[in-house]
N, C-alpha and C positions, 0 to 999 in steps of 0.2 A: 682775713681774705688772702688767698694766694692766687697768683696768675700762672697759667701754663700756656705755652705757645706751641701750637701744632702747625707744621707746614708741609704741604705736598711738594716734592722736588720740582725744579724747573722743567720746562719742556725738554723731553728727550728726543733723540734722533728718531726712535720708533714712534713716539707721539706725533712727531712732524710727518712721518710716513704713514700714519694711521694704522700702525701694526699692534697686535697684542704683544705685550712685553714680558710680563711675569717676572721670572727670575733671570731672564736674559740680561747680561750686564752691559747694556748700551750707555753711551755717553750722553751728556747734555747737547742739545743743539745750540747754535749761536744765540738763538732767542732765549733758551734756557739759561745760558750763562748771564745774559742781560737781566733776566727775571730774578735770578739768585742775588746778584748785586743790588737790584732794585729793592728786594725784600729786606736786605740788610740795611739799606738806606732808610726805608720806612721805619724799621725798628729803632734805628738810631735817632731819627727825627722825633719819635715818640718817647724817647728816653729809656729804652729797654736795655737791660744787661743781664747776663746769665752766669750761673756757676757751673753748670754741666750741660752737655749736649748728648743726644741719643740719635743714632741713625741705623739704617739697615747695613747689610754687607755689600750693597750695590752702589756703584760709583756715582750714579745720578743723584742719590740722596747724600752721599758723602761729600761730593763736590758742592752741592747746593749749600749745605751747612758751612763748608769751608769758606765760600765766597761771602756768605752772610756775615760770618764772624770776622772776616777780613774788613768788611765795611764798619763793623762795630769795634775794631781793634781788639777783638776778643779771641784771637788765634791761640792764646795761651790756655784757655779753659780745657779741662778734660772732656774727651768725647768718647763715649762707649758705643761700640758697634755690636749689633746682634742680627743673626739671620731671622730671628723671631719678628723683626720689623720689616722683613722683606715683603715685596708685593705678593699678592696671591699668585700661586703657581697655576698657570693657565694650561698646563699639559700640552697636548698636541696643537693647540691654537697658538702657541708662542711663536712669534715671527711672522704669522700670517696677516695679510692685509684684512682689515675689518670689513670693508666693502665687498671684497671678493668672497669672504666667509659668509656674509649675508646673502649674496647671490647664490652660493651653493646650498646653504642650509635653511635660509629664510630669516627674516627679521625677528620673528617672534622667538625662534629657537636660540638665536645668537643673544638676544636680550636676556633670555633665561640664563644662558651660560655666563653672561657678564654680571648680572645683578641678582638673580634669585639666590638667597642665602643657602639653599639646600640642593642646588643644581650643579652637577660636576660637568666641566668640559671634557672632551674625549681625553683619555689618558695616553701617556707615552709608555714605552717599555724601558727596561733598565738598559737595553742596548742602544737606545736613542742618544745621540750626542748631547741632547738637551738635559738628560737626566743628571741631576745635581750630584749624584754619587760619583761622577767623573771629575768634579771640580774640587780642587785642593782646599778651597776655603770651607768646604762642608765635610772635611775629612773626619771630624770628631762627632758628626751626627750619627745617630743610630739608623738602622735601615727603616724603622718605623717612622722616623722623623723626616726621612727623605721622600718627598712627595712624587707621585706619578701624575696626579691632578689634584685639585683642591677647590672646594667651594668656600663661600664666605664664612660659613659657620666653622669650618676647620681652620681658616685663617684666624678667626677670632680665638679659637681654642689655643693656638700657639702664641698669639700676641698677648693675651691676658696674663699668663704667668710672668712674662717679662715686665709687664705693667706693674703687677703687684709686688714682684720681688726686687726690682731695680728702680723703676721710676717713682713709684709711690714711696719707697724708702728714701729716695733723694728729697722728695717734697716734704716728708715728715721731718727731715733735718733742716727744713726751711731753705733748701737750695732752689734757686730760680732755674727752671728747666725749660729747654727747647727740644722739641722732637721734630726731626725731618725724616719723613718716611714716604709712603706711597698711597695711591688712591684707596686701595682696599685694606691695607694695614691700618690706615687712619680711619677708614669707614668703620672698621671693627671697633677701634677705640671709641669713636664718637657714638656708635650704637650702644656701647656699654655705659659711657659717661651720661649720655642723654636718655638712656633706657628706651631706645627706639624699638618699635616692632619691625617685623620683616618688611612690611609694605613701605614704611617710612624710610628704612635704610636702603631699600631698592631704588628709591627716587632721589637719594642723596647725592648731590654733585659737590665735589671739592675742586676748586680752581688750583692751577699750578702756581706755586711760589707766592701765595698770598697769606700773610700771617693770620692765623685763626687763634684768637685769645680766649681762653676759658678762665673765668673767675670762679674760684672754688672756696667753699667755707672750710672751717677747721677740720671737718670730717671728710674733706675733699669731695664734697658733693657740689654739683653745679649750681652756681648762682645765676650766671648768664654767660653768653658767649657772643663774639662779634669778630668781624674781619677788620684788619688795619689797612688802610689805603692811603 
């Protein structure tokens, strides 16, 4: 049996302000910093240690992992960052207040944009300052890889190659792995690992900064999963 730990980053400033975040690189809130340290303390209390960590390119996940590893005295382990673990790209919704968006478009439509695996939020243009092609960290991505909008299925399509090529490879070497990412990139992984259907993944809620442990068999199939508190 092998254990894999998944964690959604601590509360961000945009979470606190009830805004769509996506690839916007906002920091953790004060509460988010506390949550990250607390998650590390929970892992430490339960005797966890790791050989490698994986995060997105976004500071809220990078910092969450850093503060957790600080609590574990594990700052020395290698950490691999990838844009493929980024949050879902919310297009023109990024930065908008969710309540105001509901008031404008209706709760049903906003829920579809947020959770329907096949529903696209309104797209941005390449001239929009939110277009990731303007950001240095994405300079090596192809035009096809740079999103204007993204649904959950497309998020899953970019997450799974990284899962198979990098994370599974580490686990095949019996490395103890921790992944700190985002609500929708983790939702994509959980949909794959648990073989969830579209309806099940639509209702899936992932709390911020609570370690989710997956116990996997030798074939890396799920045995069970549970949150540590």
